C-alpha positions as CSV (number, residue, x, y, z in Angstrom):
1,M,87.9,87.7,115.0
2,I,84.3,86.6,115.4
3,N,81.5,88.5,113.8
4,T,78.1,88.7,115.3
5,K,75.1,91.0,114.8
6,E,75.2,92.0,118.4
7,T,78.8,93.3,118.1
8,Q,77.9,95.3,115.0
9,Y,74.9,96.9,116.8
10,N,76.9,97.8,119.9
11,I,79.7,99.5,118.0
12,W,78.0,101.6,115.2
13,D,74.3,101.9,116.0
14,N,75.3,103.1,119.5
15,F,78.3,105.2,118.4
16,E,79.1,108.3,120.4
17,V,82.0,110.7,120.0
18,S,84.0,110.6,123.2
19,N,86.6,113.1,124.6
20,N,89.3,110.6,123.7
21,D,88.1,110.7,120.1
22,I,88.5,114.5,120.1
23,E,91.9,114.2,121.6
24,F,92.9,111.8,118.9
25,I,91.7,114.1,116.1
26,F,93.3,117.1,117.9
27,S,96.6,115.1,117.9
28,R,96.2,114.2,114.2
29,L,95.6,117.8,113.2
30,F,98.7,118.8,115.0
31,D,100.7,116.2,113.1
32,V,99.5,117.0,109.7
33,E,99.5,120.8,110.3
34,T,96.8,121.2,107.6
35,P,93.1,122.2,108.0
36,T,91.0,119.1,107.4
37,N,87.4,118.9,106.3
38,T,84.6,117.2,108.2
39,N,84.4,114.2,105.8
40,D,88.0,113.4,106.1
41,L,87.9,113.6,109.9
42,V,85.0,111.2,109.9
43,K,87.1,108.8,107.7
44,I,90.1,109.2,110.1
45,L,87.9,108.5,113.1
46,I,86.3,105.4,111.6
47,H,89.7,104.0,110.6
48,E,90.9,104.6,114.2
49,K,87.8,103.0,115.7
50,I,88.2,99.9,113.5
51,R,91.9,99.6,114.5
52,V,91.1,99.9,118.2
53,E,88.2,97.4,117.9
54,K,90.4,94.9,116.1
55,I,92.9,95.0,118.9
56,R,90.1,94.6,121.5
57,R,88.7,91.6,119.7
58,E,92.2,90.0,119.4
59,R,92.7,90.4,123.1
60,L,89.2,89.0,123.8
61,E,89.8,86.0,121.6
62,R,93.1,85.3,123.3
63,S,91.4,85.4,126.7
64,K,88.7,83.0,125.5
65,G,91.2,80.3,124.5
66,D,91.3,77.8,121.6
67,I,88.4,76.9,119.3
68,Y,86.7,73.6,120.2
69,L,86.8,71.0,117.4
70,P,85.9,67.4,118.4
71,K,88.9,65.9,116.5
72,D,91.5,67.7,118.7
73,D,93.2,66.4,121.8
74,F,92.8,68.6,124.9
75,H,94.4,68.9,128.3
76,I,93.1,69.8,131.8
77,G,93.2,73.5,132.4
78,Q,92.9,74.4,128.7
79,K,90.5,77.2,127.8
80,L,88.2,76.5,124.9
81,T,85.6,78.6,122.9
82,F,82.5,76.8,121.5
83,P,81.2,78.2,118.3
84,A,78.1,76.0,118.5
85,L,77.2,77.6,121.8
86,N,77.3,81.2,120.6
87,F,81.0,81.3,121.2
88,K,80.8,80.7,125.0
89,S,84.1,79.9,126.7
90,G,85.0,77.4,129.3
91,E,87.8,75.5,131.0
92,V,88.6,71.7,130.7
93,K,88.4,70.2,134.3
94,A,88.6,66.5,133.6
95,I,89.2,63.9,130.8
96,R,88.0,60.3,130.6
97,E,87.8,57.6,127.9
98,G,84.5,57.4,125.9
99,N,82.5,54.2,125.7
100,N,80.7,53.5,122.4
101,P,81.6,50.5,120.4
102,E,80.0,51.9,117.3
103,I,82.2,54.9,117.3
104,G,85.6,53.5,118.3
105,E,88.2,55.1,120.5
106,F,87.5,58.7,121.6
107,S,87.6,60.7,124.8
108,I,85.2,62.8,126.9
109,I,86.2,66.2,128.3
110,K,84.3,67.9,131.2
111,V,84.2,71.7,130.8
112,D,83.1,74.2,133.4
113,F,81.6,77.5,132.2
114,P,81.7,80.9,134.1
115,S,77.9,80.7,134.5
116,G,78.4,77.7,136.8
117,T,77.2,75.1,134.4
118,T,79.2,72.0,133.5
119,K,79.0,70.1,130.2
120,E,80.8,67.2,128.5
121,F,82.1,67.1,125.0
122,A,83.8,64.6,122.7
123,S,87.5,64.8,121.9
124,N,89.8,62.8,119.7
125,F,86.7,62.2,117.7
126,K,87.9,62.2,114.0
127,D,84.6,61.7,112.3
128,H,82.3,64.4,113.7
129,Q,80.2,67.0,111.8
130,L,81.5,69.9,113.9
131,N,85.0,69.2,112.5
132,K,83.7,70.3,109.1
133,T,82.3,73.6,110.4
134,N,84.0,76.4,108.5
135,I,84.8,78.9,111.2
136,I,86.3,82.1,109.8
137,L,88.0,83.9,112.6
138,D,89.0,87.0,110.7
139,E,85.7,87.8,109.0
140,E,84.7,91.2,110.3
141,T,81.9,92.5,108.1
142,D,81.0,95.1,110.8
143,L,84.5,96.4,110.6
144,D,84.5,97.0,106.8
145,F,85.4,100.7,106.3
146,D,83.4,101.2,103.1
147,E,80.2,99.7,104.6
148,I,80.5,101.7,107.8
149,Y,81.3,105.0,106.0
150,G,78.3,104.5,103.6
151,E,75.8,103.6,106.2
152,Y,76.9,105.8,109.2
153,K,78.7,108.7,107.6
154,K,75.8,111.2,108.2
155,K,75.3,110.1,111.8
156,I,79.0,110.2,112.8
157,S,79.5,113.5,111.0
158,Q,76.8,115.2,112.9
159,L,78.0,113.8,116.3
160,L,81.5,114.9,115.4
161,I,80.5,118.4,114.4
162,D,78.5,118.8,117.7
163,K,81.4,117.7,119.8
164,L,84.0,119.7,117.9
165,N,81.8,122.9,118.1
166,S,81.9,122.6,121.9
167,N,85.7,122.6,121.9
168,Q,87.2,126.0,122.2
169,D,90.6,124.8,121.0
170,I,89.5,123.7,117.6
171,V,88.1,126.2,115.0
172,Q,86.0,125.7,111.9
173,I,85.7,127.6,108.6
174,A,83.6,126.3,105.7
175,G,83.6,122.7,106.9
176,F,87.5,122.7,107.7
177,W,88.9,122.3,111.2
178,F,92.2,123.2,112.8
179,P,93.7,123.8,116.3
180,R,93.5,127.4,117.2
181,S,97.0,127.5,118.7
182,L,98.6,126.6,115.3
183,L,96.9,129.5,113.3
184,I,99.0,132.2,111.7
185,D,98.5,135.6,113.3
186,I,96.6,138.0,111.1
187,N,97.0,141.5,112.5
188,I,94.5,144.4,112.1
189,G,96.6,145.9,109.4
190,Y,95.9,143.0,107.0
191,L,92.2,143.1,107.9
192,N,92.1,146.8,107.0
193,L,93.8,146.1,103.7
194,A,91.2,143.3,103.1
195,E,88.4,145.8,103.7
196,A,89.9,148.2,101.2
197,V,90.3,145.5,98.6
198,L,86.6,144.5,98.9
199,E,85.5,148.1,98.8
200,V,87.2,148.7,95.5
201,S,85.4,145.5,94.3
202,E,82.0,147.1,95.2
203,G,81.9,144.9,98.3
204,G,82.8,141.7,96.7
205,P,82.4,138.8,96.5
206,L,86.1,137.8,96.4
207,S,87.8,134.5,97.2
208,T,90.3,134.3,100.1
209,I,93.2,133.6,97.6
210,S,92.3,136.7,95.7
211,I,92.3,138.8,98.9
212,I,95.7,137.2,100.0
213,E,97.3,138.1,96.7
214,Q,96.1,141.7,96.8
215,I,97.0,142.4,100.5
216,E,100.4,140.7,100.0
217,L,100.0,138.4,103.0
218,P,103.2,136.3,103.4
219,T,102.7,132.7,102.1
220,D,106.0,131.2,102.9
221,S,104.3,128.8,105.4
222,N,101.7,126.2,104.5
223,M,99.4,128.0,102.0
224,M,96.3,126.1,103.1
225,L,97.0,127.1,106.6
226,T,97.5,130.8,105.6
227,E,94.2,130.7,103.8
228,F,92.4,129.1,106.8
229,S,93.9,131.6,109.2
230,L,92.8,134.6,107.1
231,N,89.3,133.1,106.8
232,L,89.0,132.8,110.6
233,A,90.2,136.4,111.1
234,L,87.7,137.7,108.6
235,Q,84.9,135.6,110.1
236,E,85.6,137.0,113.6
237,D,85.6,140.6,112.3
238,N,82.0,141.9,111.8
239,R,82.9,144.0,108.8
240,F,83.1,140.9,106.7
241,D,80.5,138.4,105.6
242,E,81.3,134.9,104.3
243,V,78.7,134.4,101.4
244,G,80.0,131.4,99.5
245,P,78.0,128.2,98.9
246,A,79.0,124.9,100.5
247,G,82.6,124.1,99.5
248,K,83.5,127.6,98.3
249,T,84.6,130.5,100.5
250,L,83.7,134.1,99.3
251,W,83.9,137.3,101.2
252,F,81.7,140.4,101.1
253,L,81.7,143.7,103.0
254,H,78.7,143.5,105.2
255,R,77.9,147.3,105.0
256,C,77.9,147.0,101.1
257,E,75.2,144.3,101.0
258,P,71.7,145.4,99.9
259,D,69.3,146.6,102.6
260,N,66.9,143.7,102.0
261,V,69.9,141.3,102.6
262,R,71.1,142.9,105.9
263,T,67.6,143.3,107.3
264,T,64.4,141.5,106.6
265,P,61.9,143.5,104.5
266,K,59.0,144.7,106.6
267,F,56.6,143.1,104.1
268,L,57.8,139.7,105.0
269,D,57.3,140.2,108.8
270,F,54.5,138.2,110.4
271,N,55.2,139.0,114.0
272,K,51.6,140.1,114.7
273,Q,50.3,136.6,113.8
274,K,48.7,134.6,116.7
275,L,50.4,131.4,117.7
276,F,48.5,128.3,116.4
277,D,49.2,124.7,115.5
278,N,49.8,125.0,111.7
279,S,50.6,121.2,111.4
280,K,46.9,120.3,111.7
281,Y,46.2,122.1,108.4
282,S,48.9,120.3,106.3
283,D,46.3,118.0,104.7
284,H,44.0,120.8,103.8
285,L,46.9,122.7,102.1
286,T,47.2,120.0,99.5
287,Q,43.8,121.1,98.1
288,M,45.3,124.5,97.2
289,N,46.9,124.9,93.8
290,A,50.4,123.5,93.4
291,G,51.8,127.0,92.8
292,V,51.4,128.0,96.4
293,F,54.8,128.1,98.1
294,D,55.2,129.9,101.4
295,E,58.3,130.1,103.6
296,L,56.1,130.4,106.7
297,E,54.3,127.2,106.0
298,Y,54.5,123.9,107.8
299,S,55.8,121.2,105.6
300,K,56.6,117.5,105.8
301,I,59.9,117.8,104.2
302,D,60.5,114.2,103.7
303,E,57.3,114.0,101.6
304,N,58.5,116.8,99.3
305,E,60.3,115.3,96.4
306,P,63.2,117.5,95.1
307,S,62.1,119.2,91.9
308,E,64.4,120.5,89.1
309,N,61.9,123.0,87.8
310,V,59.2,124.7,89.9
311,A,56.5,127.2,89.0
312,I,55.3,129.3,91.9
313,S,52.5,131.8,92.2
314,I,54.1,134.9,93.7
315,I,52.4,137.0,96.4
316,Y,52.5,140.7,96.8
317,P,55.0,140.9,99.9
318,H,57.6,139.1,97.8
319,I,57.1,141.3,94.7
320,I,57.4,144.5,96.7
321,S,60.4,143.1,98.5
322,G,62.2,141.7,95.4
323,T,62.3,138.3,96.9
324,L,61.2,134.6,96.5
325,P,60.1,132.3,99.4
326,L,62.7,129.7,100.5
327,S,60.1,127.1,101.4
328,S,61.3,123.5,102.1
329,N,60.3,122.4,98.6
330,L,62.3,125.1,96.9
331,E,65.5,124.9,99.0
332,N,67.2,122.3,96.8
333,L,67.1,124.8,93.8
334,F,69.3,127.3,95.6
335,P,72.9,127.1,96.9
336,T,73.3,126.2,100.5
337,A,76.3,126.6,102.9
338,Y,77.8,125.0,106.0
339,E,77.3,128.0,108.3
340,S,77.0,131.2,106.3
341,P,73.7,132.9,107.0
342,R,73.7,134.7,103.6
343,I,74.8,133.2,100.3
344,R,75.7,135.2,97.2
345,F,74.8,133.5,93.9
346,T,73.8,134.4,90.3
347,F,70.3,134.7,88.8
348,V,69.9,134.1,85.1
349,D,66.9,135.5,83.2
350,G,65.7,132.5,81.3
351,D,64.3,134.7,78.5
352,S,67.1,137.3,77.9
353,Q,70.0,135.2,79.5
354,K,71.0,138.3,81.4
355,K,72.8,137.6,84.7
356,F,72.3,139.5,88.0
357,A,73.1,139.0,91.7
358,G,70.9,136.9,94.0
359,W,71.1,136.3,97.7
360,V,69.9,133.4,99.8
361,I,68.9,134.5,103.4
362,R,68.9,131.1,105.1
363,E,67.7,132.1,108.5
364,K,64.7,134.2,107.4
365,K,64.0,131.7,104.5
366,Y,63.8,134.1,101.6
367,V,65.8,134.8,98.4
368,Y,66.6,138.4,97.4
369,G,67.5,140.1,94.1
370,L,64.4,140.3,91.8
371,E,63.2,143.9,92.3
372,E,64.3,145.1,88.9
373,W,63.3,141.9,87.3
374,Y,59.8,142.0,88.7
375,K,59.3,145.6,87.4
376,K,60.8,144.8,83.9
377,N,58.5,141.8,83.5
378,E,55.4,143.7,84.9
379,V,54.8,140.9,87.5
380,L,51.6,141.2,89.5
381,P,50.5,139.2,92.5
382,G,49.5,135.8,91.2
383,S,52.0,135.8,88.3
384,L,53.7,132.5,87.7
385,V,57.5,132.5,88.3
386,H,59.4,129.5,86.9
387,I,62.6,128.5,88.8
388,K,65.2,125.9,88.0
389,Q,68.9,125.3,88.6
390,G,71.3,126.6,86.0
391,R,73.8,124.5,84.1
392,I,76.6,126.1,86.1
393,P,76.8,125.6,89.9
394,G,75.8,128.7,91.7
395,E,73.3,129.8,89.0
396,V,69.5,129.8,89.2
397,I,67.3,130.4,86.2
398,V,64.1,132.4,86.6
399,S,61.6,133.0,83.8
400,I,58.1,134.5,83.8
401,G,56.6,132.9,80.7
402,K,56.0,136.3,79.2
403,K,53.2,136.6,76.7
404,R,51.7,139.3,74.4
405,P,49.8,141.8,76.7
406,T,46.1,141.1,76.8
407,R,43.3,142.6,78.7
408,E,41.9,140.2,81.3
409,W,39.3,140.4,84.0
410,V,41.1,140.2,87.3
411,R,40.5,141.1,90.9
412,T,41.9,144.6,91.5
413,A,43.0,146.1,94.9
414,T,42.1,149.7,95.4
415,L,41.4,152.2,98.3
416,N,37.8,153.0,99.1
417,S,36.5,156.3,100.4
418,E,37.3,155.4,103.9
419,G,40.9,154.7,103.0
420,K,40.6,150.9,103.4
421,I,41.4,148.1,101.1
422,S,38.7,147.2,98.6
423,F,38.5,144.6,95.8
424,S,36.7,144.8,92.4
425,M,36.8,143.1,89.1
426,T,38.4,145.2,86.4
427,K,40.0,144.7,83.0
428,Q,43.8,145.0,83.3
429,L,46.5,144.7,80.7
430,I,48.4,141.5,81.7
431,S,51.6,140.3,80.1
432,T,52.3,137.2,82.3
433,A,50.8,133.8,82.9
434,F,49.0,133.8,86.3
435,D,47.0,131.7,88.8
436,D,43.3,132.7,88.6
437,R,42.8,132.4,92.4
438,M,45.9,134.3,93.2
439,A,45.9,137.1,90.7
440,I,45.3,140.6,92.0
441,A,46.1,143.8,90.1
442,I,47.3,146.8,92.0
443,S,45.7,150.1,90.9
444,N,48.1,152.3,92.8
445,H,51.3,150.8,94.3
446,E,52.1,153.7,96.5
447,Q,48.7,153.7,98.1
448,I,48.8,150.0,98.8
449,V,52.4,150.2,100.2
450,N,51.2,152.9,102.6
451,L,48.4,150.6,103.8
452,W,50.9,148.2,105.4
453,D,51.6,150.7,108.2
454,K,47.9,151.3,108.7
455,Y,47.0,147.6,108.9
456,L,50.0,146.7,111.0
457,N,48.3,146.9,114.4
458,I,44.9,145.7,113.3
459,P,44.5,142.0,114.5
460,T,44.1,139.8,111.4
461,E,41.1,138.0,113.0
462,K,39.2,141.2,113.1
463,L,39.6,141.6,109.3
464,V,38.7,138.1,108.1
465,S,35.0,138.6,107.8
466,N,35.4,142.0,106.0
467,F,37.8,140.4,103.5
468,V,35.4,137.5,102.9
469,R,32.6,140.0,102.2
470,E,34.8,142.0,99.8
471,L,35.8,138.9,97.8
472,A,32.3,137.3,98.0
473,K,30.8,140.2,96.1
474,L,32.9,139.3,93.1
475,N,31.4,135.9,92.9
476,P,27.8,135.3,91.8
477,Q,27.5,132.4,94.4
478,G,29.0,134.5,97.2
479,H,31.6,131.9,97.8
480,V,35.3,132.5,98.6
481,H,38.1,130.0,98.3
482,A,40.7,130.0,101.1
483,Q,43.5,130.5,98.4
484,E,41.8,133.7,97.2
485,L,41.6,135.0,100.7
486,Y,45.3,134.1,101.3
487,A,46.3,136.1,98.3
488,A,44.1,139.1,99.2
489,F,45.3,139.2,102.8
490,N,48.9,139.3,101.7
491,I,48.1,142.6,99.9
492,V,48.2,144.4,103.3
493,K,49.4,141.8,105.8
494,R,51.9,138.9,105.8
495,V,50.0,135.7,106.6
496,S,50.5,132.0,105.7
497,P,47.9,129.8,104.0
498,S,47.4,127.7,107.1
499,Y,46.9,130.8,109.2
500,V,44.1,131.8,106.8
501,L,42.5,128.4,107.3
502,F,42.9,128.9,111.1
503,L,41.1,132.3,110.9
504,L,38.3,130.9,108.7
505,E,37.8,127.9,111.0
506,N,37.6,130.0,114.2
507,S,35.3,132.8,112.9
508,S,31.8,132.8,114.2
509,E,30.6,134.7,111.1
510,I,31.9,132.3,108.4
511,E,30.8,128.8,107.4
512,H,32.7,126.1,105.6
513,L,31.0,124.8,102.4
514,G,33.6,122.1,101.6
515,D,36.7,121.9,99.3
516,L,38.1,125.1,101.0
517,Y,35.1,127.2,100.0
518,F,33.6,129.5,102.6
519,R,30.9,132.2,102.9
520,I,29.4,134.6,105.4
521,K,26.7,132.9,107.4
522,I,23.2,133.7,106.3
């Protein structure tokens, strides 16, 4: 075969998964009778495409004819391919003797090309440089499996997933695919037994194999197929929740999951926020301290380098909800999944080494499981929480950098005589490291929690000047940093850093002093 860059581009850069490709995969799954994961299907598809393309090229070469070399003898009607002319093909129409005393005896062939042009070429010419051209007919670098898989795996995988998802005859569980018609029937009796098994296990999580063993599901057929069939039956029954990380299938009873896993905590709800273009504030956000991580925030994900150890300044809504933000720069620290909206994993206390359950809520972008840990460590808004991946997959280490309690001057949120939020500087006993701009002590947690309902229907833009005045009185210069306002707002309302910048920019009562400092206009 003949390799050209043009051929490589046409095949792989413009690759699309066709209905014929799906029929081929469907047939292959029928033959092997075993659920197959996406990566293996991609490999199978690439191998098949390479096989078909090689056949196509062989046929194309045969139709083009013989390779032209000046030393050869040709006959009228013979089809030739000319490597020096970008592998154009033509037909020999006439032959005559050449006439050049310096060369000796040779012939001239007249060749017609499909484009309508006619050219003459030497034949029986033994001493010609084109005779020495090394033409490798079977060099197919664009059909090398390892190169194709390495470069195009991600693209082909996504195209294949999209196409398979639109096919009702093929089902998928945890990245594995199989024809629906070949599945083993799992009746309601076995599903009821599975529910009972999980209930005894406090909801789970349990692996599919463990459930199969306890409900005594027959396994005389293909074990992998039995497991796949039960997985699908459990997935299609809303009593069960698949909570395993990518590559691992674990089941949990949905009704036994914590409230803040099944429903989003009200303190993380931001639905009263005005629509605005948060991307325009991305550059300003870099001026805030590195500890600000917010799941509501715009982020240029490709610019965020994955970190193995992150310290975040926690805000009040997450403390009261027992959660962490799943911002784009933190996602790599937590387990992910192919499809599961909720993932069960294990938190490890970095100080005591105690382990406890954690949950990744992918769609709503938060991580749950820290209520008791926050209370035990006396975490306040602005405390620094350190997060890193554990040594064992599925474990995440959290630590608070606990220190000997000392009295510190910090902003303190209280209720004034009108029942509204007020801020003052008071000395508080603090036992964690904290961010000065974000730290806010809470004088009475029950009172502050009750304020959320009171402030729920008050538009945030009507509060911004009051909050700036409250915070400005704590600073001799009367200045307020946007990060301080962000932390203060989140004591009674869930807002993002960029929304705070939007409010400040659009307030007629506030002026910008530079470097994210603001004040009330004089």
